[in-house]
C-alpha positions as CSV (number, residue, x, y, z in Angstrom):
1,M,14.0,11.4,-24.8
2,S,14.6,7.8,-23.5
3,P,11.8,6.1,-22.1
4,V,11.5,5.7,-18.2
5,C,12.2,2.1,-17.1
6,Y,9.1,0.8,-15.6
7,P,6.3,-1.1,-17.0
8,D,4.2,0.5,-19.7
9,A,6.6,3.5,-19.9
10,D,5.0,4.3,-23.3
11,M,2.1,5.6,-21.7
12,L,3.9,8.8,-20.7
13,L,4.2,12.2,-22.4
14,P,7.6,12.9,-23.2
15,V,8.3,16.0,-21.6
16,D,9.1,18.4,-24.7
17,D,5.9,17.4,-25.8
18,V,4.1,19.4,-22.7
19,G,3.2,22.8,-23.5
20,D,3.8,25.3,-21.2
21,P,0.6,26.9,-21.1
22,M,-0.6,24.0,-19.4
23,A,2.2,24.2,-16.6
24,E,1.3,25.0,-13.3
25,K,3.4,26.2,-10.2
26,V,2.8,23.6,-7.2
27,T,3.7,22.8,-3.9
28,I,3.8,19.6,-2.5
29,V,3.8,19.4,1.3
30,G,5.7,15.9,2.6
31,T,7.7,14.0,0.6
32,G,6.6,10.3,2.0
33,Y,4.8,7.7,-0.8
34,V,2.0,9.9,-1.9
35,G,4.3,13.2,-2.1
36,L,7.2,12.0,-3.7
37,V,5.3,9.9,-6.3
38,T,2.7,13.1,-6.7
39,G,5.9,15.3,-7.1
40,V,8.2,13.3,-9.6
41,C,4.4,12.5,-11.7
42,L,3.7,16.0,-11.9
43,A,7.1,17.3,-12.8
44,R,7.1,14.4,-15.5
45,S,3.7,16.1,-16.8
46,G,5.6,19.6,-17.4
47,H,4.5,21.2,-14.2
48,D,6.8,23.1,-11.3
49,V,6.7,21.1,-8.5
50,T,8.7,21.9,-4.9
51,C,8.3,19.2,-2.7
52,V,8.7,20.6,1.2
53,D,9.4,18.2,4.0
54,V,10.5,18.8,7.9
55,D,13.1,16.1,7.5
56,T,16.3,17.9,6.1
57,D,17.9,14.5,5.7
58,K,15.2,13.3,3.8
59,V,15.2,16.8,1.7
60,A,18.9,16.3,1.0
61,A,18.8,13.0,0.0
62,L,15.8,13.7,-2.5
63,S,18.3,16.6,-3.8
64,S,21.2,14.7,-4.8
65,G,18.7,12.2,-6.9
66,Q,18.4,9.6,-3.8
67,P,15.2,8.0,-3.4
68,T,13.7,7.7,0.2
69,I,11.6,4.8,-0.6
70,Y,11.5,1.7,-3.0
71,E,8.9,2.1,-6.3
72,P,9.5,0.9,-9.8
73,G,10.5,3.9,-12.0
74,I,10.9,6.4,-9.3
75,A,14.5,6.9,-9.3
76,E,14.2,7.7,-12.9
77,L,11.6,10.2,-12.7
78,L,13.3,12.0,-9.6
79,A,16.3,12.1,-11.8
80,E,14.6,13.5,-14.6
81,G,13.1,16.1,-12.5
82,L,16.1,17.3,-11.3
83,E,17.9,17.7,-14.4
84,N,15.1,19.2,-16.3
85,G,14.8,21.5,-13.6
86,R,10.9,21.1,-12.5
87,L,11.6,19.5,-9.2
88,R,13.1,20.9,-6.2
89,F,12.9,19.8,-2.5
90,L,13.3,22.4,0.3
91,T,12.7,22.5,4.6
92,I,10.2,24.4,5.6
93,E,12.4,26.8,7.2
94,P,11.6,29.7,5.0
95,G,8.2,29.5,6.2
96,W,4.7,29.0,4.3
97,R,4.8,32.6,2.9
98,E,7.6,31.8,0.8
99,L,6.1,28.1,-0.4
100,V,2.5,28.4,-0.7
101,S,1.9,28.1,-4.3
102,D,-1.1,28.9,-6.3
103,I,-1.6,24.8,-6.1
104,T,-0.6,23.6,-2.5
105,I,-0.9,20.0,-2.2
106,I,-0.7,18.1,1.2
107,A,0.4,14.7,1.3
108,V,1.7,14.3,4.8
109,G,1.1,11.0,6.8
110,T,-2.2,10.1,8.6
111,P,-1.5,7.2,10.7
112,M,-3.9,5.1,12.8
113,A,-4.2,5.9,16.1
114,E,-4.7,3.4,19.4
115,N,-8.5,3.7,19.0
116,G,-8.5,2.8,15.1
117,A,-9.0,6.5,14.3
118,A,-7.2,8.3,11.6
119,D,-4.2,10.5,13.3
120,L,-4.7,14.2,11.9
121,S,-2.1,16.0,14.1
122,H,0.1,16.3,10.8
123,V,-2.7,17.4,8.6
124,R,-3.7,20.2,10.9
125,S,-0.9,21.2,12.0
126,V,0.1,22.1,8.1
127,V,-3.0,23.7,7.3
128,E,-3.0,25.8,10.2
129,G,0.7,26.9,9.3
130,V,-0.2,27.5,5.9
131,C,-3.6,29.7,6.7
132,A,-1.9,31.5,9.1
133,E,0.7,32.7,6.9
134,A,-1.0,33.2,3.8
135,D,-0.9,36.6,2.0
136,R,-2.5,35.6,-1.6
137,P,-5.3,33.4,-3.0
138,F,-4.5,29.7,-3.7
139,T,-6.1,26.5,-4.2
140,L,-5.2,24.0,-0.9
141,V,-5.5,20.5,-2.0
142,M,-6.2,17.6,0.1
143,K,-4.6,14.2,-1.1
144,S,-4.0,12.5,2.5
145,T,-6.6,10.0,3.3
146,V,-8.6,12.0,5.8
147,P,-12.0,10.7,7.4
148,P,-15.5,12.0,5.6
149,G,-15.9,15.1,7.2
150,T,-12.4,16.5,7.7
151,G,-12.5,19.0,5.1
152,S,-15.4,21.1,6.4
153,V,-13.8,21.1,9.4
154,L,-10.9,22.1,8.4
155,Q,-12.6,25.0,6.3
156,E,-14.4,26.4,9.6
157,R,-11.5,26.1,11.4
158,Y,-8.9,27.5,9.4
159,L,-9.8,28.5,5.9
160,D,-12.6,30.8,6.9
161,G,-10.3,33.0,9.4
162,A,-7.1,33.2,6.9
163,G,-6.2,36.7,5.7
164,C,-6.8,35.7,1.9
165,A,-9.4,33.6,-0.1
166,I,-8.5,29.8,0.1
167,S,-10.1,27.1,-1.8
168,Y,-10.4,23.7,-0.7
169,V,-10.5,20.7,-2.7
170,S,-10.3,16.9,-2.1
171,N,-8.0,14.9,-4.5
172,P,-7.5,11.6,-2.9
173,E,-5.1,9.1,-4.3
174,F,-5.6,6.0,-5.7
175,L,-1.9,4.4,-6.0
176,R,-0.9,0.8,-5.6
177,E,2.6,0.6,-4.0
178,G,4.5,-1.1,-6.5
179,H,2.1,0.0,-9.3
180,A,2.4,3.7,-8.5
181,I,3.3,5.5,-11.3
182,R,1.4,3.4,-13.5
183,D,-1.7,4.2,-11.4
184,W,-0.6,7.6,-11.6
185,F,-0.8,7.9,-15.5
186,A,-3.1,5.6,-15.9
187,T,-5.7,6.0,-13.3
188,D,-9.4,4.6,-13.5
189,R,-10.7,7.7,-12.3
190,I,-9.9,11.2,-11.1
191,V,-11.9,12.5,-8.1
192,L,-12.4,16.4,-7.1
193,G,-14.1,17.5,-4.3
194,S,-15.1,21.1,-4.1
195,D,-18.1,23.9,-3.7
196,D,-15.5,26.1,-5.9
197,P,-15.6,25.9,-9.7
198,D,-12.3,27.9,-10.3
199,A,-10.3,25.5,-8.2
200,I,-12.1,22.4,-10.2
201,A,-10.9,24.2,-13.3
202,A,-7.6,24.6,-12.2
203,M,-7.1,20.7,-11.1
204,Q,-8.6,19.8,-14.5
205,R,-5.6,21.7,-15.7
206,L,-3.3,20.2,-13.6
207,Y,-4.2,16.6,-14.7
208,A,-4.8,17.5,-18.5
209,D,-2.7,15.0,-19.7
210,I,-4.2,12.0,-17.9
211,D,-6.7,10.0,-19.7
212,A,-9.5,9.3,-17.6
213,P,-13.0,9.5,-16.2
214,V,-12.9,12.8,-13.6
215,V,-15.4,12.7,-11.1
216,V,-16.5,16.1,-9.9
217,T,-18.2,16.2,-6.3
218,D,-18.8,17.7,-3.5
219,V,-15.8,17.3,-0.3
220,A,-17.2,14.9,2.0
221,S,-18.7,12.7,-1.1
222,A,-15.0,13.0,-2.6
223,E,-13.4,11.8,0.9
224,T,-16.1,8.7,1.4
225,I,-14.8,7.8,-2.1
226,K,-11.4,6.9,-1.0
227,Y,-12.5,5.0,2.3
228,A,-15.3,3.3,0.2
229,S,-13.3,2.3,-2.3
230,N,-10.5,0.6,-0.1
231,A,-13.3,-0.9,2.2
232,F,-14.7,-2.8,-0.8
233,L,-11.5,-4.1,-2.1
234,S,-10.7,-5.3,1.7
235,T,-14.2,-6.9,2.0
236,K,-13.2,-9.1,-1.4
237,I,-10.0,-10.0,0.0
238,S,-12.2,-11.4,3.4
239,F,-14.7,-12.6,1.4
240,I,-13.1,-15.3,-0.9
241,N,-10.8,-16.0,2.5
242,E,-14.1,-17.2,3.9
243,I,-15.3,-18.9,1.2
244,A,-11.5,-20.3,1.0
245,N,-12.1,-21.9,4.8
246,V,-15.4,-23.1,3.7
247,C,-13.5,-24.9,0.8
248,D,-11.3,-26.6,3.5
249,A,-14.3,-27.7,5.2
250,V,-16.2,-29.2,2.2
251,G,-13.4,-30.4,0.2
252,A,-13.7,-27.9,-2.7
253,D,-10.8,-25.9,-4.4
254,V,-11.0,-22.0,-4.0
255,D,-9.1,-21.2,-7.3
256,A,-11.6,-23.1,-9.3
257,V,-14.5,-21.3,-7.2
258,A,-12.8,-17.9,-7.5
259,S,-12.3,-18.4,-11.4
260,G,-16.2,-19.1,-11.7
261,V,-17.2,-16.0,-9.2
262,G,-14.9,-14.2,-11.0
263,L,-16.3,-14.4,-14.8
264,D,-19.2,-13.0,-13.6
265,E,-19.0,-8.8,-14.8
266,R,-20.7,-8.1,-12.0
267,I,-17.9,-9.3,-9.8
268,G,-15.3,-9.6,-11.6
269,P,-11.8,-11.6,-10.9
270,Q,-10.0,-8.9,-9.1
271,F,-8.8,-9.6,-5.0
272,L,-10.1,-13.1,-5.3
273,R,-7.3,-14.7,-4.9
274,A,-7.2,-16.6,-1.0
275,G,-4.6,-16.2,1.3
276,I,-3.5,-14.9,4.4
277,G,-5.1,-11.7,4.3
278,Y,-4.1,-7.9,3.3
279,G,-1.5,-5.5,5.0
280,G,0.0,-2.5,4.1
281,S,-0.4,1.5,5.0
282,C,-4.2,1.7,3.5
283,F,-6.3,-1.3,4.0
284,P,-6.1,-1.9,7.2
285,K,-6.0,2.1,8.1
286,D,-8.6,2.9,6.3
287,T,-10.9,0.4,7.3
288,R,-10.3,0.8,10.7
289,A,-10.7,4.4,10.2
290,L,-14.1,4.3,8.7
291,D,-15.3,1.5,11.2
292,F,-14.7,4.3,13.6
293,I,-16.1,7.0,12.2
294,S,-19.2,5.3,11.4
295,T,-19.4,4.4,15.2
296,L,-18.8,7.9,16.3
297,N,-21.4,9.2,13.8
298,G,-23.7,6.3,16.0
299,Y,-23.7,3.6,13.0
300,Q,-22.7,0.2,13.5
301,F,-20.9,-0.9,10.1
302,T,-21.1,-4.7,11.1
303,L,-19.9,-5.8,7.5
304,L,-16.8,-4.1,7.7
305,K,-16.2,-5.4,11.4
306,S,-16.2,-8.4,10.2
307,V,-14.3,-7.8,7.2
308,I,-11.8,-6.5,10.1
309,D,-12.0,-9.7,11.9
310,V,-11.8,-11.9,9.3
311,N,-8.4,-10.5,7.8
312,N,-6.8,-10.5,11.6
313,R,-8.1,-14.4,12.0
314,Q,-6.7,-15.0,8.5
315,R,-3.0,-14.1,8.7
316,I,-2.5,-16.3,11.8
317,L,-3.7,-19.4,9.7
318,P,-0.3,-20.7,8.6
319,V,0.7,-20.9,12.6
320,I,-2.7,-22.8,13.1
321,H,-1.9,-25.4,10.6
322,L,1.7,-26.0,11.4
323,A,1.1,-26.3,15.1
324,R,-1.2,-29.2,14.3
325,A,1.0,-30.5,11.8
326,L,4.2,-30.3,14.0
327,P,3.3,-30.9,17.5
328,D,6.8,-30.5,18.3
329,L,6.9,-27.1,16.7
330,H,9.1,-26.0,19.9
331,T,11.7,-27.8,18.7
332,R,11.7,-26.8,15.0
333,T,13.2,-23.8,13.1
334,V,10.3,-22.0,10.6
335,A,11.4,-19.7,7.6
336,V,9.1,-16.8,7.0
337,L,9.6,-16.1,3.2
338,G,8.7,-12.3,2.8
339,L,8.5,-9.7,5.2
340,A,7.2,-6.9,2.7
341,F,3.5,-6.9,2.4
342,K,3.6,-7.0,-0.7
343,P,6.2,-7.6,-3.8
344,D,8.1,-4.8,-5.4
345,T,7.9,-2.5,-2.3
346,D,10.0,-2.4,0.7
347,D,6.9,-1.3,2.9
348,T,6.6,-3.9,5.8
349,R,3.7,-1.5,7.7
350,E,0.5,-4.2,8.6
351,S,2.8,-7.0,6.9
352,P,1.1,-10.5,8.1
353,A,4.6,-11.4,8.8
354,L,4.8,-9.0,11.7
355,D,1.9,-10.9,13.3
356,I,3.2,-14.5,12.3
357,I,6.7,-14.3,13.9
358,P,5.6,-13.5,17.6
359,L,3.1,-16.1,17.3
360,L,6.1,-18.7,16.4
361,L,8.4,-17.1,18.8
362,E,5.4,-18.2,21.3
363,E,4.9,-21.3,20.5
364,G,8.5,-21.9,21.0
365,A,10.0,-22.2,17.3
366,G,13.0,-20.7,16.0
367,V,12.4,-18.4,13.1
368,T,14.2,-17.8,9.9
369,A,13.4,-14.7,8.0
370,Y,14.2,-13.2,4.5
371,D,12.8,-10.6,2.3
372,P,14.4,-9.6,-0.7
373,L,13.9,-5.8,-0.4
374,A,12.9,-5.3,3.2
375,G,15.5,-3.6,5.2
376,E,16.6,-4.6,9.0
377,L,13.8,-5.3,11.5
378,D,13.6,-5.9,15.3
379,L,11.8,-9.3,14.8
380,G,12.2,-10.4,18.7
381,D,14.9,-12.9,20.2
382,G,14.6,-16.1,18.5
383,T,14.4,-14.9,15.2
384,R,17.7,-14.4,12.5
385,Q,16.9,-12.1,9.5
386,V,19.7,-13.7,7.1
387,A,20.5,-12.4,3.5
388,T,19.2,-15.4,1.3
389,V,16.2,-17.6,0.8
390,W,18.9,-20.5,1.1
391,E,20.3,-19.6,4.3
392,A,16.4,-19.2,5.9
393,L,15.5,-22.5,4.1
394,E,18.7,-24.2,6.0
395,G,17.4,-26.4,8.3
396,A,13.8,-25.3,8.3
397,S,11.0,-27.8,9.3
398,A,8.7,-25.7,7.6
399,A,8.7,-22.2,5.2
400,I,5.8,-19.8,4.9
401,V,5.4,-17.9,1.9
402,V,4.0,-14.9,3.2
403,T,4.6,-12.5,0.4
404,E,4.5,-13.6,-3.7
405,W,7.9,-12.3,-4.6
406,P,9.0,-14.0,-8.1
407,E,12.2,-15.2,-6.1
408,F,9.8,-17.5,-4.0
409,I,7.5,-18.5,-7.1
410,N,10.4,-19.4,-9.3
411,L,12.8,-21.5,-6.8
412,D,14.3,-24.7,-7.2
413,W,12.0,-26.7,-5.7
414,A,14.4,-29.9,-5.2
415,R,17.2,-27.8,-3.9
416,V,14.6,-26.3,-1.2
417,R,14.1,-30.0,-0.2
418,M,17.9,-30.6,0.1
419,H,17.8,-27.4,2.5
420,M,15.1,-28.3,4.4
421,A,14.6,-30.9,7.1
422,D,11.5,-33.2,7.6
423,P,8.5,-33.0,7.5
424,A,10.0,-30.2,4.5
425,I,6.4,-28.2,5.1
426,I,5.7,-25.3,2.3
427,F,2.8,-23.2,3.5
428,D,1.8,-21.0,0.4
429,G,0.2,-18.1,2.2
430,R,-0.5,-16.3,-1.0
431,N,-1.5,-19.4,-3.1
432,C,0.8,-18.6,-5.3
433,L,3.1,-21.7,-5.7
434,D,2.8,-24.7,-8.4
435,R,1.7,-27.5,-6.0
436,A,2.7,-30.0,-8.4
437,A,6.3,-28.9,-8.5
438,I,6.4,-28.8,-4.4
439,E,5.2,-32.2,-4.2
440,D,7.3,-34.1,-6.6
441,S,10.3,-32.7,-5.0
442,G,9.3,-34.5,-1.9
443,L,7.9,-31.4,-0.3
444,T,5.1,-31.3,1.8
445,Y,2.3,-28.6,0.3
446,M,0.0,-26.1,2.9
447,A,-2.1,-23.8,1.5
448,V,-5.2,-22.0,2.1
449,G,-8.7,-23.6,0.6
450,R,-6.9,-26.1,-2.2
451,P,-8.4,-29.6,-1.5
452,G,-5.9,-32.5,0.5
453,A,-3.8,-29.5,1.0
454,H,-3.3,-29.7,5.1
455,R,-2.1,-33.3,4.7
456,T,1.4,-34.0,6.4
457,D,1.9,-37.0,4.1
458,G,2.5,-35.2,1.2
459,G,-1.1,-37.0,-0.4
460,A,-3.2,-35.4,-2.5
């Protein structure tokens, strides 16, 4: 069969090589980011997968082969699963009794509530419905990110009173948007939390084609592994951003510092690029949820609170530096390049751009915004979302690179200078650009933790 078109596609087993004896019947509740990736990947591994959602329009689109999220490789796997009959999409209209499979995976959203807690209303609604209608034993798998302790509450409240035996497994996901399919098949680990050996064995069969360490533990520990992983990565990001701010103060180069620090095998180079902080649907939500659950249980997670505070402060740095460099910012136009929180996704949740733009508007600046993939957004009066990077740059006195899209990294800087107004400042919010090329083109370069990068005279 032809390979799937995404990076490292050759790591996948051809469907014809996946033997039927390992195939499981799987139901996945929720066709959002995690649910859809889980569905197409399990179908690729040869399992019989039914994805369920309340959104009839989404079910119709997916049934016709139209992805409802952007993720490299997902369109190909969706088409393949539909064509070979291993993947189907349904609404919950038939009721849970007809939809429950031997392995039923919950992958619904757990958005952040106003107080920082994880909103578990969707999770509870699904678990309650499934348990109320279940008429045969099965394994209920929690792939939604839920706070430590949630599994035991769900078991006591719903599973223990069900009319049949239901095993519970915590199986958190570790998928990066833009790399999710590769992360599924080449994951660092598979985490399974349960007190039922038969349920663990069933999950190991489900992942039999994936060569990765399997961590078998209790439910609460599995839940905590997910939160601890995201909290630690967030801490690395906030730490290097604090070091970058120190570098600005003392004249050091954060790139050299990060390189030297990252060579220590106990630390590693990952997540040590300074910039304007993390965003997306996971890190902000999960750090705040872990902070909330810690406080709720009588513990003040001081380090994590600082990580969150640093990230909140970091994303406003471009506005601070531009306001200092341009006392008449209220008469200027600023281009915001990148609305997605990271490249290779159209996800704008918790994107730094969504904090930067309102602050620029409060300063009186006009804003032009561009992203190669993000759809049309309500960015407030005074903001124009345009169709090309050149429209965004035209007449702008400054541009803030918020997302490290290759399109921005590889810009023709001489052409950029022709479009921009003086002093033509490029604020490199991701420390991803070629400073020499920018300055050689007559542009003014600003960045985070790079020496001399906050001067407005173009000097080094």
